[in-house]
Every structure is written in C-alpha cells, then in structure tokens.
C-alpha positions as a Markdown table, in Angstrom:
| # | Residue | x | y | z |
|---|---|---|---|---|
| 1 | Unk | 0.0 | 0.0 | 0.0 |
| 2 | Unk | 1.1 | 3.5 | -0.7 |
| 3 | Unk | 0.6 | 6.2 | 1.9 |
| 4 | Unk | 0.1 | 10.0 | 1.4 |
| 5 | Unk | 3.4 | 11.8 | 1.1 |
| 6 | Unk | 4.5 | 14.2 | 3.8 |
| 7 | Unk | 3.7 | 17.0 | 1.4 |
| 8 | Unk | 0.2 | 15.8 | 0.8 |
| 9 | Unk | -0.8 | 15.8 | 4.5 |
| 10 | Unk | 1.0 | 19.1 | 5.3 |
| 11 | Unk | -0.8 | 20.8 | 2.5 |
| 12 | Unk | -4.1 | 19.3 | 3.6 |
| 13 | Unk | -3.5 | 20.4 | 7.2 |
| 14 | Unk | -2.8 | 24.0 | 6.2 |
| 15 | Unk | -6.0 | 24.0 | 4.2 |
| 16 | Unk | -7.9 | 22.6 | 7.2 |
| 17 | Unk | -6.4 | 25.3 | 9.4 |
| 18 | Unk | -7.8 | 28.0 | 7.1 |
| 19 | Unk | -11.4 | 26.8 | 7.6 |
| 20 | Unk | -11.4 | 25.1 | 11.0 |
| 21 | Unk | -13.7 | 26.3 | 13.8 |
| 22 | Unk | -11.7 | 27.7 | 16.7 |
| 23 | Unk | -11.8 | 25.4 | 19.8 |
| 24 | Unk | -12.0 | 22.2 | 17.7 |
| 25 | Unk | -8.8 | 20.1 | 17.5 |
| 26 | Unk | -7.5 | 19.5 | 14.0 |
| 27 | Unk | -7.0 | 15.9 | 12.9 |
| 28 | Unk | -3.4 | 14.8 | 12.9 |
| 29 | Unk | -1.5 | 12.8 | 10.4 |
| 30 | Unk | 0.5 | 9.9 | 11.9 |
| 31 | Unk | 3.6 | 9.9 | 9.7 |
| 32 | Unk | 4.8 | 6.5 | 11.1 |
| 33 | Unk | 1.6 | 4.6 | 10.4 |
| 34 | Unk | 0.5 | 6.8 | 7.5 |
| 35 | Unk | -3.1 | 7.7 | 8.4 |
| 36 | Unk | -5.2 | 10.6 | 9.6 |
| 37 | Unk | -6.2 | 10.5 | 13.3 |
| 38 | Unk | -9.7 | 11.9 | 13.5 |
| 39 | Unk | -10.3 | 11.9 | 17.2 |
| 40 | Unk | -11.4 | 15.3 | 18.4 |
| 41 | Unk | -13.6 | 16.0 | 15.5 |
| 42 | Unk | -17.3 | 15.2 | 15.2 |
| 43 | Unk | -19.7 | 17.0 | 12.9 |
| 44 | Unk | -23.5 | 16.7 | 12.5 |
| 45 | Unk | -24.8 | 18.1 | 9.2 |
| 46 | Unk | -23.0 | 21.4 | 9.0 |
| 47 | Unk | -22.6 | 22.1 | 12.7 |
| 48 | Unk | -19.5 | 21.2 | 14.7 |
| 49 | Unk | -19.9 | 19.3 | 17.9 |
| 50 | Unk | -18.9 | 20.9 | 21.2 |
| 51 | Unk | -15.3 | 20.5 | 22.3 |
| 52 | Unk | -16.3 | 18.6 | 25.4 |
| 53 | Unk | -16.9 | 15.5 | 23.2 |
| 54 | Unk | -15.9 | 12.3 | 25.0 |
| 55 | Unk | -12.9 | 10.9 | 23.1 |
| 56 | Unk | -12.4 | 7.9 | 25.4 |
| 57 | Unk | -14.1 | 5.4 | 23.1 |
| 58 | Unk | -12.0 | 6.6 | 20.1 |
| 59 | Unk | -8.8 | 6.4 | 22.3 |
| 60 | Unk | -9.5 | 2.7 | 22.8 |
| 61 | Unk | -9.6 | 2.0 | 19.1 |
| 62 | Unk | -6.5 | 0.2 | 17.8 |
| 63 | Unk | -4.5 | 1.9 | 15.1 |
| 64 | Unk | -4.6 | 0.5 | 11.6 |
| 65 | Unk | -1.2 | -0.9 | 10.7 |
| 66 | Unk | -0.8 | -0.9 | 6.9 |
| 67 | Unk | 1.8 | -3.6 | 7.1 |
| 68 | Unk | -0.8 | -6.1 | 8.3 |
| 69 | Unk | -4.0 | -4.5 | 7.0 |
| 70 | Unk | -3.5 | -5.0 | 3.3 |
| 71 | Unk | -5.7 | -5.7 | 0.3 |
| 72 | Unk | -7.6 | -7.6 | -0.9 |
| 73 | Unk | -9.5 | -7.9 | 2.3 |
| 74 | Unk | -8.3 | -5.0 | 4.4 |
| 75 | Unk | -7.3 | -1.4 | 3.7 |
| 76 | Unk | -6.5 | 1.4 | 6.2 |
| 77 | Unk | -8.1 | 4.7 | 6.1 |
| 78 | Unk | -5.9 | 7.0 | 4.0 |
| 79 | Unk | -4.1 | 4.2 | 2.2 |
| 80 | Unk | -3.6 | 4.5 | -1.6 |
| 81 | Unk | -3.4 | 1.9 | -4.3 |
| 82 | Unk | 0.1 | 0.6 | -4.7 |
| 83 | Unk | 0.3 | 2.0 | -8.2 |
| 84 | Unk | 2.3 | 5.0 | -9.3 |
| 85 | Unk | 0.1 | 8.1 | -9.7 |
| 86 | Unk | 0.7 | 8.4 | -13.5 |
| 87 | Unk | -0.4 | 4.8 | -14.0 |
| 88 | Unk | -3.4 | 5.0 | -11.6 |
| 89 | Unk | -6.8 | 5.1 | -13.1 |
| 90 | Unk | -9.2 | 7.9 | -12.3 |
| 91 | Unk | -12.6 | 6.4 | -11.7 |
| 92 | Unk | -15.9 | 8.3 | -11.9 |
| 93 | Unk | -18.8 | 6.7 | -10.0 |
| 94 | Unk | -22.2 | 7.8 | -11.4 |
| 95 | Unk | -25.0 | 6.7 | -9.1 |
| 96 | Unk | -28.7 | 7.3 | -9.0 |
| 97 | Unk | -30.9 | 6.8 | -5.9 |
| 98 | Unk | -34.5 | 5.5 | -5.5 |
| 99 | Unk | -37.0 | 3.7 | -7.7 |
| 100 | Unk | -36.4 | 3.0 | -11.4 |
| 101 | Unk | -39.5 | 3.9 | -13.4 |
| 102 | Unk | -40.8 | 4.9 | -16.8 |
| 103 | Unk | -40.4 | 8.5 | -15.7 |
| 104 | Unk | -36.6 | 8.3 | -15.3 |
| 105 | Unk | -35.6 | 5.5 | -17.6 |
| 106 | Unk | -35.1 | 7.7 | -20.7 |
| 107 | Unk | -32.5 | 9.9 | -18.9 |
| 108 | Unk | -30.6 | 6.8 | -17.9 |
| 109 | Unk | -30.7 | 5.4 | -21.4 |
| 110 | Unk | -29.2 | 8.7 | -22.8 |
| 111 | Unk | -26.3 | 8.5 | -20.3 |
| 112 | Unk | -25.4 | 4.8 | -20.8 |
| 113 | Unk | -26.1 | 4.5 | -24.6 |
| 114 | Unk | -23.2 | 2.6 | -26.1 |
| 115 | Unk | -21.1 | 4.7 | -28.4 |
| 116 | Unk | -22.3 | 7.9 | -26.9 |
| 117 | Unk | -18.9 | 8.7 | -25.4 |
| 118 | Unk | -15.4 | 7.5 | -26.2 |
| 119 | Unk | -15.8 | 5.0 | -23.4 |
| 120 | Unk | -19.0 | 3.3 | -22.1 |
| 121 | Unk | -20.5 | 4.6 | -18.9 |
| 122 | Unk | -21.5 | 2.1 | -16.2 |
| 123 | Unk | -23.9 | 3.2 | -13.5 |
| 124 | Unk | -24.8 | 2.1 | -10.0 |
| 125 | Unk | -28.5 | 2.3 | -9.0 |
| 126 | Unk | -29.4 | 2.3 | -5.3 |
| 127 | Unk | -32.9 | 1.1 | -5.6 |
| 128 | Unk | -35.9 | 1.4 | -3.2 |
| 129 | Unk | -39.1 | -0.5 | -3.6 |
| 130 | Unk | -42.0 | 1.9 | -3.9 |
| 131 | Unk | -43.0 | 2.3 | -7.6 |
| 132 | Unk | -39.9 | 0.5 | -8.8 |
| 133 | Unk | -40.3 | -1.3 | -12.1 |
| 134 | Unk | -38.3 | -4.5 | -11.7 |
| 135 | Unk | -38.3 | -5.2 | -15.4 |
| 136 | Unk | -36.4 | -1.9 | -15.9 |
| 137 | Unk | -34.0 | -2.8 | -13.1 |
| 138 | Unk | -33.4 | -6.2 | -14.7 |
| 139 | Unk | -32.7 | -4.7 | -18.1 |
| 140 | Unk | -30.0 | -2.3 | -16.8 |
| 141 | Unk | -28.4 | -5.1 | -14.7 |
| 142 | Unk | -28.3 | -7.3 | -17.8 |
| 143 | Unk | -26.4 | -4.5 | -19.6 |
| 144 | Unk | -23.6 | -4.5 | -17.0 |
| 145 | Unk | -24.8 | -1.8 | -14.6 |
| 146 | Unk | -24.8 | -2.4 | -10.8 |
| 147 | Unk | -28.0 | -2.7 | -8.7 |
| 148 | Unk | -27.6 | -2.0 | -5.0 |
| 149 | Unk | -29.9 | -1.7 | -2.0 |
| 150 | Unk | -31.6 | 1.6 | -0.8 |
| 151 | Unk | -34.1 | -0.1 | 1.6 |
| 152 | Unk | -37.7 | -1.1 | 0.9 |
| 153 | Unk | -39.8 | 1.8 | 2.3 |
| 154 | Unk | -37.3 | 4.8 | 2.1 |
| 155 | Unk | -39.4 | 6.2 | 5.0 |
| 156 | Unk | -39.2 | 10.0 | 5.0 |
| 157 | Unk | -39.1 | 10.2 | 8.8 |
| 158 | Unk | -35.3 | 10.1 | 9.4 |
| 159 | Unk | -35.8 | 9.4 | 13.1 |
| 160 | Unk | -37.1 | 5.9 | 12.2 |
| 161 | Unk | -33.7 | 5.3 | 10.6 |
| 162 | Unk | -31.6 | 7.0 | 13.2 |
| 163 | Unk | -33.2 | 5.1 | 16.1 |
| 164 | Unk | -34.0 | 2.0 | 14.0 |
| 165 | Unk | -33.6 | -1.4 | 15.7 |
| 166 | Unk | -31.4 | -4.2 | 14.2 |
| 167 | Unk | -34.6 | -6.0 | 13.2 |
| 168 | Unk | -36.0 | -3.0 | 11.3 |
| 169 | Unk | -32.7 | -2.5 | 9.5 |
| 170 | Unk | -32.5 | -6.2 | 8.6 |
| 171 | Unk | -36.1 | -6.2 | 7.3 |
| 172 | Unk | -35.5 | -3.1 | 5.2 |
| 173 | Unk | -32.1 | -4.1 | 3.7 |
| 174 | Unk | -32.2 | -7.8 | 3.5 |
| 175 | Unk | -35.8 | -7.6 | 2.4 |
| 176 | Unk | -34.9 | -5.2 | -0.5 |
| 177 | Unk | -32.2 | -7.6 | -1.5 |
| 178 | Unk | -34.7 | -10.4 | -1.6 |
| 179 | Unk | -37.1 | -8.3 | -3.7 |
| 180 | Unk | -34.4 | -7.4 | -6.2 |
| 181 | Unk | -33.3 | -11.0 | -6.5 |
| 182 | Unk | -36.9 | -12.3 | -6.8 |
| 183 | Unk | -38.6 | -9.8 | -9.1 |
| 184 | Unk | -35.6 | -8.6 | -11.2 |
| 185 | Unk | -33.8 | -11.9 | -11.3 |
| 186 | Unk | -30.5 | -10.6 | -10.0 |
| 187 | Unk | -28.3 | -13.1 | -8.1 |
| 188 | Unk | -28.1 | -12.1 | -4.5 |
| 189 | Unk | -24.3 | -12.2 | -4.5 |
| 190 | Unk | -24.4 | -9.3 | -7.0 |
| 191 | Unk | -26.5 | -7.2 | -4.7 |
| 192 | Unk | -23.6 | -6.2 | -2.6 |
| 193 | Unk | -23.9 | -2.5 | -1.9 |
| 194 | Unk | -26.0 | -0.3 | 0.4 |
| 195 | Unk | -26.9 | 3.3 | 0.8 |
| 196 | Unk | -29.1 | 4.6 | 3.7 |
| 197 | Unk | -32.2 | 6.7 | 3.0 |
| 198 | Unk | -31.3 | 10.4 | 3.4 |
| 199 | Unk | -27.8 | 9.1 | 4.4 |
| 200 | Unk | -29.2 | 8.5 | 7.8 |
| 201 | Unk | -27.8 | 5.4 | 9.6 |
| 202 | Unk | -28.2 | 4.2 | 13.1 |
| 203 | Unk | -24.5 | 4.0 | 13.6 |
| 204 | Unk | -23.3 | 0.6 | 14.8 |
| 205 | Unk | -26.8 | -0.9 | 14.5 |
| 206 | Unk | -26.8 | -0.4 | 10.7 |
| 207 | Unk | -23.3 | -1.6 | 10.2 |
| 208 | Unk | -23.7 | -4.6 | 12.3 |
| 209 | Unk | -26.6 | -5.7 | 10.2 |
| 210 | Unk | -24.7 | -5.0 | 6.9 |
| 211 | Unk | -21.7 | -7.0 | 8.2 |
| 212 | Unk | -23.8 | -9.9 | 9.5 |
| 213 | Unk | -26.0 | -10.2 | 6.4 |
| 214 | Unk | -23.1 | -10.3 | 4.0 |
| 215 | Unk | -23.1 | -6.9 | 2.4 |
| 216 | Unk | -19.8 | -6.0 | 0.7 |
| 217 | Unk | -19.8 | -2.2 | 1.0 |
| 218 | Unk | -21.7 | 0.8 | 2.2 |
| 219 | Unk | -21.8 | 4.3 | 0.7 |
| 220 | Unk | -23.8 | 6.4 | 3.1 |
| 221 | Unk | -21.1 | 8.4 | 4.9 |
| 222 | Unk | -20.3 | 12.0 | 3.7 |
| 223 | Unk | -16.9 | 13.5 | 4.3 |
| 224 | Unk | -16.1 | 17.2 | 4.1 |
| 225 | Unk | -12.8 | 17.2 | 5.9 |
| 226 | Unk | -11.1 | 14.8 | 3.6 |
| 227 | Unk | -11.9 | 16.5 | 0.3 |
| 228 | Unk | -8.5 | 17.8 | -0.6 |
| 229 | Unk | -6.8 | 15.4 | -1.0 |
| 230 | Unk | -9.9 | 13.2 | -1.2 |
| 231 | Unk | -10.0 | 9.7 | 0.4 |
| 232 | Unk | -10.1 | 6.3 | -1.2 |
| 233 | Unk | -12.5 | 3.5 | -0.1 |
| 234 | Unk | -11.3 | 1.7 | 3.0 |
| 235 | Unk | -12.4 | -1.2 | 5.2 |
| 236 | Unk | -13.9 | -0.9 | 8.7 |
| 237 | Unk | -11.6 | -3.5 | 10.3 |
| 238 | Unk | -10.3 | -0.8 | 12.6 |
| 239 | Unk | -13.4 | 1.3 | 12.8 |
| 240 | Unk | -14.9 | 4.3 | 11.1 |
| 241 | Unk | -12.2 | 6.9 | 10.6 |
| 242 | Unk | -13.6 | 9.8 | 8.6 |
| 243 | Unk | -15.5 | 12.8 | 9.9 |
| 244 | Unk | -19.0 | 12.3 | 11.2 |
| 245 | Unk | -21.3 | 14.5 | 9.2 |
| 246 | Unk | -24.6 | 12.9 | 10.1 |
| 247 | Unk | -24.8 | 11.4 | 13.5 |
| 248 | Unk | -24.7 | 8.7 | 14.8 |
| 249 | Unk | -21.7 | 7.2 | 13.1 |
| 250 | Unk | -20.3 | 3.7 | 13.8 |
| 251 | Unk | -17.9 | 3.2 | 16.7 |
| 252 | Unk | -17.4 | -0.5 | 16.3 |
| 253 | Unk | -15.1 | -2.6 | 14.0 |
| 254 | Unk | -16.6 | -4.4 | 11.0 |
| 255 | Unk | -14.0 | -6.7 | 9.5 |
| 256 | Unk | -14.0 | -6.9 | 5.7 |
| 257 | Unk | -16.9 | -4.3 | 5.2 |
| 258 | Unk | -15.8 | -1.6 | 2.8 |
| 259 | Unk | -16.8 | 2.1 | 3.2 |
| 260 | Unk | -17.0 | 4.1 | 0.0 |
| 261 | Unk | -16.9 | 7.7 | 1.3 |
| 262 | Unk | -19.2 | 10.3 | -0.1 |
| 263 | Unk | -16.6 | 12.9 | -0.6 |
| 264 | Unk | -18.4 | 16.2 | -0.7 |
| 265 | Unk | -18.7 | 18.7 | -3.5 |
| 266 | Unk | -17.7 | 22.3 | -3.3 |
| 267 | Unk | -20.1 | 24.7 | -5.1 |
| 268 | Unk | -18.4 | 28.0 | -6.1 |
| 269 | Unk | -20.8 | 30.9 | -6.7 |
| 270 | Unk | -21.3 | 34.6 | -6.3 |
| 271 | Unk | -23.5 | 33.9 | -3.3 |
| 272 | Unk | -20.7 | 32.1 | -1.5 |
| 273 | Unk | -19.2 | 28.6 | -1.2 |
| 274 | Unk | -21.4 | 25.6 | -0.4 |
| 275 | Unk | -20.8 | 22.0 | 0.3 |
| 276 | Unk | -23.1 | 19.0 | -0.3 |
| 277 | Unk | -22.9 | 15.2 | -0.3 |
| 278 | Unk | -25.1 | 14.7 | -3.4 |
| 279 | Unk | -24.4 | 16.5 | -6.6 |
| 280 | Unk | -28.0 | 17.8 | -6.8 |
| 281 | Unk | -28.0 | 19.2 | -3.2 |
| 282 | Unk | -25.7 | 22.2 | -3.6 |
| 283 | Unk | -27.1 | 25.7 | -4.0 |
| 284 | Unk | -27.5 | 27.7 | -6.1 |
| 285 | Unk | -28.4 | 25.1 | -8.6 |
| 286 | Unk | -26.7 | 25.5 | -12.0 |
| 287 | Unk | -29.2 | 26.6 | -14.7 |
| 288 | Unk | -27.0 | 26.6 | -17.8 |
| 289 | Unk | -25.0 | 23.9 | -19.5 |
| 290 | Unk | -21.7 | 25.8 | -19.0 |
| 291 | Unk | -22.3 | 26.3 | -15.3 |
| 292 | Unk | -23.2 | 22.7 | -14.8 |
| 293 | Unk | -20.1 | 21.5 | -16.6 |
| 294 | Unk | -18.0 | 24.0 | -14.7 |
| 295 | Unk | -19.4 | 22.8 | -11.4 |
| 296 | Unk | -18.6 | 19.2 | -12.2 |
| 297 | Unk | -15.2 | 19.9 | -13.7 |
| 298 | Unk | -13.9 | 21.9 | -10.8 |
| 299 | Unk | -14.7 | 19.2 | -8.4 |
| 300 | Unk | -13.4 | 16.5 | -10.7 |
| 301 | Unk | -10.1 | 18.2 | -11.0 |
| 302 | Unk | -9.6 | 18.2 | -7.3 |
| 303 | Unk | -9.5 | 14.4 | -7.5 |
| 304 | Unk | -7.7 | 14.1 | -10.8 |
| 305 | Unk | -4.9 | 16.5 | -9.9 |
| 306 | Unk | -4.2 | 15.1 | -6.5 |
| 307 | Unk | -4.3 | 11.3 | -5.7 |
| 308 | Unk | -7.0 | 10.2 | -8.2 |
| 309 | Unk | -9.4 | 9.1 | -5.5 |
| 310 | Unk | -12.7 | 7.9 | -7.2 |
| 311 | Unk | -14.8 | 10.9 | -8.2 |
| 312 | Unk | -18.4 | 10.6 | -7.0 |
| 313 | Unk | -21.3 | 11.7 | -9.2 |
| 314 | Unk | -24.0 | 10.9 | -6.7 |
| 315 | Unk | -27.5 | 12.3 | -7.6 |
| 316 | Unk | -31.2 | 11.8 | -8.3 |
| 317 | Unk | -32.5 | 11.7 | -11.9 |
| 318 | Unk | -34.8 | 14.6 | -11.4 |
| 319 | Unk | -31.9 | 17.0 | -11.3 |
| 320 | Unk | -31.1 | 16.2 | -14.9 |
| 321 | Unk | -34.7 | 16.9 | -16.2 |
| 322 | Unk | -33.6 | 20.5 | -16.8 |
| 323 | Unk | -32.5 | 20.4 | -20.5 |
| 324 | Unk | -29.5 | 22.7 | -20.0 |
| 325 | Unk | -28.3 | 20.8 | -16.9 |
| 326 | Unk | -28.4 | 17.5 | -18.7 |
| 327 | Unk | -26.5 | 19.0 | -21.6 |
| 328 | Unk | -23.8 | 20.2 | -19.3 |
| 329 | Unk | -23.7 | 16.9 | -17.6 |
| 330 | Unk | -23.2 | 15.1 | -20.9 |
| 331 | Unk | -20.5 | 17.6 | -22.0 |
| 332 | Unk | -18.6 | 16.9 | -18.8 |
| 333 | Unk | -18.7 | 13.2 | -19.3 |
| 334 | Unk | -17.7 | 13.6 | -23.0 |
| 335 | Unk | -14.6 | 15.6 | -22.1 |
| 336 | Unk | -13.3 | 13.6 | -19.2 |
| 337 | Unk | -13.8 | 10.2 | -20.9 |
| 338 | Unk | -11.5 | 11.2 | -23.7 |
| 339 | Unk | -8.6 | 11.0 | -21.2 |
| 340 | Unk | -7.0 | 7.5 | -21.4 |
| 341 | Unk | -6.9 | 7.1 | -17.6 |
| 342 | Unk | -10.5 | 8.0 | -16.8 |
| 343 | Unk | -13.2 | 5.4 | -16.6 |
| 344 | Unk | -16.9 | 5.7 | -15.5 |
| 345 | Unk | -17.5 | 2.5 | -13.6 |
| 346 | Unk | -19.8 | 1.0 | -10.9 |
| 347 | Unk | -19.1 | 1.4 | -7.2 |
| 348 | Unk | -18.5 | -2.3 | -7.0 |
| 349 | Unk | -15.8 | -2.2 | -9.7 |
| 350 | Unk | -14.1 | 0.6 | -7.8 |
| 351 | Unk | -13.9 | -1.5 | -4.6 |
| 352 | Unk | -12.7 | -4.5 | -6.5 |
| 353 | Unk | -10.0 | -2.4 | -8.0 |
| 354 | Unk | -8.8 | -1.2 | -4.6 |
| 355 | Unk | -8.6 | -4.9 | -3.6 |
| 356 | Unk | -6.4 | -5.8 | -6.6 |
| 357 | Unk | -5.0 | -2.6 | -8.2 |
| 358 | Unk | -3.4 | -2.6 | -11.6 |
| 359 | Unk | -2.1 | 0.2 | -13.9 |
| 360 | Unk | -4.9 | 1.8 | -15.8 |
| 361 | Unk | -3.7 | 0.3 | -19.1 |
| 362 | Unk | -4.6 | -3.1 | -17.7 |
| 363 | Unk | -7.9 | -2.2 | -16.1 |
| 364 | Unk | -10.9 | -4.2 | -17.1 |
| 365 | Unk | -14.4 | -4.5 | -15.5 |
| 366 | Unk | -14.9 | -7.6 | -13.3 |
| 367 | Unk | -16.6 | -10.7 | -14.6 |
| 368 | Unk | -20.2 | -11.1 | -13.5 |
| 369 | Unk | -22.6 | -14.1 | -13.5 |
| 370 | Unk | -24.8 | -14.4 | -16.5 |
| 371 | Unk | -28.1 | -12.5 | -15.8 |
| 372 | Unk | -31.4 | -14.2 | -16.0 |
| 373 | Unk | -33.5 | -12.8 | -18.8 |
| 374 | Unk | -36.9 | -11.3 | -18.1 |
| 375 | Unk | -38.7 | -13.9 | -20.3 |
| 376 | Unk | -42.2 | -12.7 | -19.3 |
| 377 | Unk | -43.2 | -9.3 | -17.9 |
| 378 | Unk | -45.9 | -9.6 | -15.2 |
| 379 | Unk | -48.0 | -6.6 | -14.3 |
| 380 | Unk | -49.2 | -7.1 | -10.8 |
| 381 | Unk | -52.2 | -5.1 | -9.5 |
| 382 | Unk | -53.2 | -4.7 | -5.9 |
| 383 | Unk | -56.2 | -3.0 | -4.2 |
| 384 | Unk | -54.9 | -2.8 | -0.6 |
| 385 | Unk | -52.7 | -0.8 | -1.0 |
| 386 | Unk | -53.6 | 0.5 | -4.4 |
| 387 | Unk | -50.4 | -0.3 | -6.3 |
| 388 | Unk | -49.2 | -1.7 | -9.6 |
| 389 | Unk | -45.9 | -3.5 | -9.8 |
| 390 | Unk | -44.0 | -4.8 | -12.9 |
| 391 | Unk | -42.0 | -8.0 | -12.3 |
| 392 | Unk | -39.9 | -10.6 | -14.1 |
| 393 | Unk | -41.4 | -13.3 | -11.9 |
| 394 | Unk | -45.0 | -14.4 | -11.2 |
| 395 | Unk | -47.1 | -11.9 | -9.2 |
| 396 | Unk | -47.1 | -12.6 | -5.4 |
| 397 | Unk | -50.5 | -12.9 | -3.8 |
| 398 | Unk | -50.1 | -9.7 | -1.7 |
| 399 | Unk | -48.2 | -6.5 | -2.4 |
| 400 | Unk | -44.6 | -7.0 | -1.2 |
| 401 | Unk | -43.5 | -4.8 | 1.7 |
| 402 | Unk | -41.4 | -4.5 | 4.8 |
| 403 | Unk | -41.7 | -7.8 | 6.6 |
| 404 | Unk | -43.3 | -9.6 | 3.6 |
| 405 | Unk | -40.9 | -9.2 | 0.7 |
| 406 | Unk | -42.3 | -12.3 | -1.0 |
| 407 | Unk | -45.9 | -11.1 | -0.6 |
| 408 | Unk | -47.1 | -14.2 | 1.2 |
| 409 | Unk | -49.0 | -12.2 | 3.8 |
| 410 | Unk | -50.8 | -8.8 | 3.7 |
| 411 | Unk | -48.5 | -5.9 | 4.3 |
| 412 | Unk | -48.5 | -4.1 | 7.6 |
| 413 | Unk | -47.6 | -0.6 | 8.6 |
| 414 | Unk | -48.1 | 0.6 | 5.0 |
| 415 | Unk | -48.1 | 4.4 | 4.7 |
| 416 | Unk | -51.3 | 6.0 | 3.5 |
C-alpha cells in the first residue's frame, strides 16, 4: 500500500487550518503509520460538535497498521493503491438513488447508450421498492450496470432510521435484496452495496446488520474534511475513521466491510461557497450547460490533480430533467472520458480495483454471473394498498412490503 506523502498531508492540514472552527482540534497525520487520526472531530450536518466530546471510546480503538491490513480484504483509512500516480486510473462513479420507473428511464438510457462517449458509462443504481419497475431494473443489470440496496420503504421520517432497531434495518435491507433478486432476477451475490435513505444510519446498529448479512460495501457516509486530497475506499476493520457529518456514526469494528466515502462537492458561486454530499443538493443550482459542466469539472479536477481518488457523481435523476443541466452533464462526461486514464464504472468495480489494483492500461471490469433474462413481464395489480408492480417473476398474492418481501401475507404498517 502507498501512503500519502508528507507534502500531501501538510498541504491538507494547512487547508484545514484555514477553515477550521476555533476550539476544535485538528485531525493529525501519523507519519509513522500513515493515516489521519480523527479523534477530536465530530460533525453533524453542517454544525461542529462541542469541544467537550468524550474521546475515550476513540482512544480505545486500535491503530490500523498498513503492514498487516492489506488488500484484498483489508485497507487502512488514508491508504492509496500501490500503483504510481501516473499509472493509476481515475474512476468516476455515477450513481442514482430511488426507484427505477418509466419517468426516469429515458434519462438513464441517454447516459449509458453505447457509443455515446469515447468509453461506455457504467452506473450504480441504489434502488428502493415503492413504484420500482423491476423489469427496468433487470434490463439495466443485464447491460452491466450495478444494482444496490436503498431499503424497501425509504421512509421519510429520518428518526425511524436513526433510532431503528437491528430488526428494522434487517427487514429493510435484506428484504430489499430479496425483492431485487426475486422480481428482477438478479443473483443475491451481485446485490452487494447499500446506501441509507437520506444518508441516515443508526451507527453501529446499521453496520452490524450489513456485516452480519453479508453486504460487501456501504456508501452512506459523507466527508467534508477529507476532500483535498480526497480519500479512497477503506475497510472498517479498525473502525470508522472519517469525519462524522450525520450522527450517529459507527464506533465498532466491522471486519471486511468496505466504506466508499461520499466525498463532498464544493459549489463555487457569487452567493458564496457551499458543500453537499449529493451533486444535486448544492445551491445555487446551475441553470446553464456551461455552469453545470464547470461545477462538475472543478470538483473532478480536485480528484484528478491530487491522488486520483474515485470521483463521486451521486445524484437523483430529477436533477437532470432540466435540459441545460443534462446537456452540461453530458458535455462533462464527454470531455473527461477522452482521457486515457479516466473510466466511468460501478461502485462495486471501484472496490474490486482497490482490492487488486493494476495500472490503468490493464484495467478491465470484473466478470459477473450471466443474468437471467426477463422472459415474461408480469403486471401485478393490488387494491390494498392500491399499487401496480411490474415484475420478471409471477405476481405474489399480496403487495410485497417490509416484513413480507415475497408477498405471502398482507403488508402491515403501510403508509397512506
């Protein structure tokens, strides 16, 4: 593993000093072990925690030793692929959250159409159940895109996620994985990723479920303090190491579970500088193609000109329904994909690369099991609740929901 150079971490620390709130201790870089020590910093949304934070639990965490924590199954926070920078690929991760429907499929098709760019674009879809068309999900999976879990209900009350029990998290995540496998015909082993609704986890509760139930990676945790240079994916063998933007964050250790950080975006504008975890959340929203492209490019170059940490393009399809914004988005992809070392790949492919890095000239997407074809599209109609669901498998007797992903019993606690 390569570790950030002394110049990298000194420059990053000077930048942090320029924006850090007085009274809050800066993270330190351990030059011997080669990672950032984050104790002393906790952040919820955009507000810093008080300086009387109890650091005792963090002080008990063992340090990650990069000589023993090595890929493919372990990677310290702050570690870099053991590939020279000029031979390291720059990955771009385009992800869309929520249900895949006839309302958003045309946008997806424009982005991933073969031959549209110099290199094909592969996308990760974090899918929730309500209104999802599983036949659309299956078609994108069969074309090489990744499907991941975004829970069944995507309940809008974030307290239900923050204070959710292990049983609730299991029913929402494992249940959604069951639905995607059953109704879209995707092998469960391919449903490896997770993103929490509204990026709200329950800390250790969520991650214990993900680890126990065999999820491969999570991508729910934003980072503002490790934007420049940005951080690469790492495992949670030695605990959660980045800044805590949305509490609670995990305190435990989850061996072999990867975290793909949501490195935040910086929106430069006349109104000021703004930060956001999802591309479509920064204000003011770009309204022209040139502004959209510029917004994306400035953030991309922060990755490309430093350590080439994977560049996140995390958003919701509705943001691209503005014609000018979609045009700028496409112009951005067209320009960067002309570079020989830039690839738009799935989140799973990024993690697999970190596990077994190679020079960009030798990079290829991973092999996947042959998908089952959707031989017959079933349109399932239900009266209680009033819903229509399109599926690649026979219609279940009852509408599938939390606690009954196979629709064998009537759904309970269904929102009106």
